[in-house]
Every structure is written in C-alpha cells, then in structure tokens.
C-alpha positions, 0 to 999 in steps of 0.5 A: 411641490410638483411643477403641476400643483405650482402651475394651479397655486399660480391660476389661483392667485391670479385668478383671486388678484383679477378678481379683487381688482375688477372696478365698475365703470360709470359714465357721467352723461347728466343721468344719474348713476345707480350705485346699489349698496349693501349694509355692512359692506363698503363701496368706493367711489374713484373719480378723476378731481377732488370731490365734497359729498352733500347727502340729506339729513334724513339718512345721515345716521345711517349712511357712513361717507368718507370723502379723501381727495377723489376717492369716496368711502360708502358704507351703510349701517342699515337698509337705506331706500332709493336716496340721491347724493351729489358729488361736488368738484371742488375745482369747478363746482360741477355736480355728479348725481348718484342714487343709492339704495342699501339692502342686506346681501352678501354679494361682493361690492366692486369699486366704481369708477365715475367717468365724466365725459366732456371736456374738463374745466380749464383753470387759469392763473388763480394768483390774479383776479382774472376769472377763472375759465370754466366749462360752466358760463361765469354769471351761472358760476358767481351766482351759484357761488352766492346762493351757497355762500348765504345758505350752504353750510360753509363746509359745502361752499366749492371755492371759486378762485378768483372771487373776493367778497366787495362793499355794497353802496347805495343800498336806499337806491335800490328801492327803485328796482321794483317801483311798481310793487310794494316790495321793500328791497335791501342788499345782503352781500356782493361779490366780485369776479373779473368784470363781474358782480354778482349782489343778493338783494333781500325781497319783502312783500309789503302788500296785500296781494302776491307778487309775482317775480319776472326779472323783465320788470327789474329796472337796472342793467343787469347781465343776469337775474336769479329769484330764489322763489318765483313769487312772494306770499301775502305780507306777514306770511313766512312766504312773504321773503325771497333773495335776488341774485343779480348779475351786473358786468362792468360795475355793481348793482347801484350804477346798474340802476336806471331809476334815481334813488327816491329824495329824502323828505326834508325835516320840517317838510310836513309842517304847515306854515 
C-alpha cells in the first residue's frame, strides 16, 4: 500500500471513530430536556449518578427502558407522541425530567450526556441514625419518602439513608387535630430521620359539606404539613378521603397535639338513675 493510500485509510478511520464517539451534552436547569427518539434505534442517556426511570403506563408497551447504574437505554418499537419521563437519583431522590417523542426515521442518534448544574448533594455517614445532608430541605425529603412508601411501587421508592419506620401511638387522640370539622382521622404510618418525624394520617369527611383543608387549622405544633388533596369531598363520595403528611421536630405527632384526647364515655353513663 502506498503512503498516500495509507494516509487516506488512517484519515477515514479517524473520522469514523470521531463520529461514532460524538456525545450530545444537555444541561439540567430545572427545565425539561428534549430527547427525540427514532423508532427502532436505541438511544443512550449518560448521567453522573445511578437513576431510576418513571414511565407512564400508557407507553410502556411501546418503549423498552433499561437502566444500568448511571446509564439509561431507550428503544421505541413504534411511534410515541410527546411524553415526559422522570429520571430519579437513587442517592438523593432528586428528579430530572426529559420529554421524548419517537418518530420513524433513519438518522443516527448519538448518546446524550445529562449534566446536572449546581452543587451535588453531600451524603453523610449512613451507618448512624443522623440525618443525611442533602440540597433539598430534610422535611421535604422525608415527606416525599413517606408518600412514595405508601403509594408508589416499591421499586420506585428512592432509598433514604438513616430513615426508619416507627410505631404510631395515641391514635385515638388524633381526632383533635381538626376539632371544628366532622372529619375522622387515623394514623397510617410514621417514619423518623434524625430529630424529625413524619406521620401519615388518613382524613375522611363525615359531614354533609365539602371540607377545605388548611394547615393553619391543624391543632398541633407542626414543623410542616402537606395534604394529598386540597379538600375533602362530600361524605360517601370517592373524594371524601385524603392523606396528610405531618412533620414534627423533637418528638412524634402525639406529643405535638395541642388539645387533649377526648375522654371515653364510662360504661353505664347513659343509664337512667
């Protein structure tokens, strides 16, 4: 082979390697990232940490998703309209949102490197019960963990180092949380992380009118309160039930109540003398 022919061969090989190694870089700045797909072509997402992928059930048969550590593989088997996926950090629980749309075509799809801008969460020693230092406020992280633990599929619940489930005491006393409303209240579960507790309580409307849920009406010393829904529908309707996530600091929910529990009616109290 001549020197010119060898040089051309090296240039061709170098150009092919550079093309196949090209990576599109996208910066996550709290705005959804557009990641177009071509039907029948796999696209690779590269992240800086291990993630789980949340996908709407409607497109699950059309989209194969494989997550291996910090790498996600997407392969559409048929056209998919604009759809949003959630990439959740296994370590911190933080989300990255991507908007996909799969169309027929033949264009080559390069891998996408997703860069999360800003400081990364710092994880403390997880061997102790002390809370983990994260960018998101601890009560928010704890509330999110409680909601996922109750309603999300187990495989999608992001681990939270140091958190532990704790027993719920004083269930009968929780009826005093909303004394001005005809609402039945019972505890579902509670978790603790460091000096913070979060208690999930079930709210059921027993009255004839809709109840607007306002955290200012809760009779307890709370650090934070989050309602699953803004109101309770009329008693007997599917909307008459909701859940509240109540965060306390320095003690559980029972010790944060402002009103004493109702006194039980003694046996024979209604007998005529």
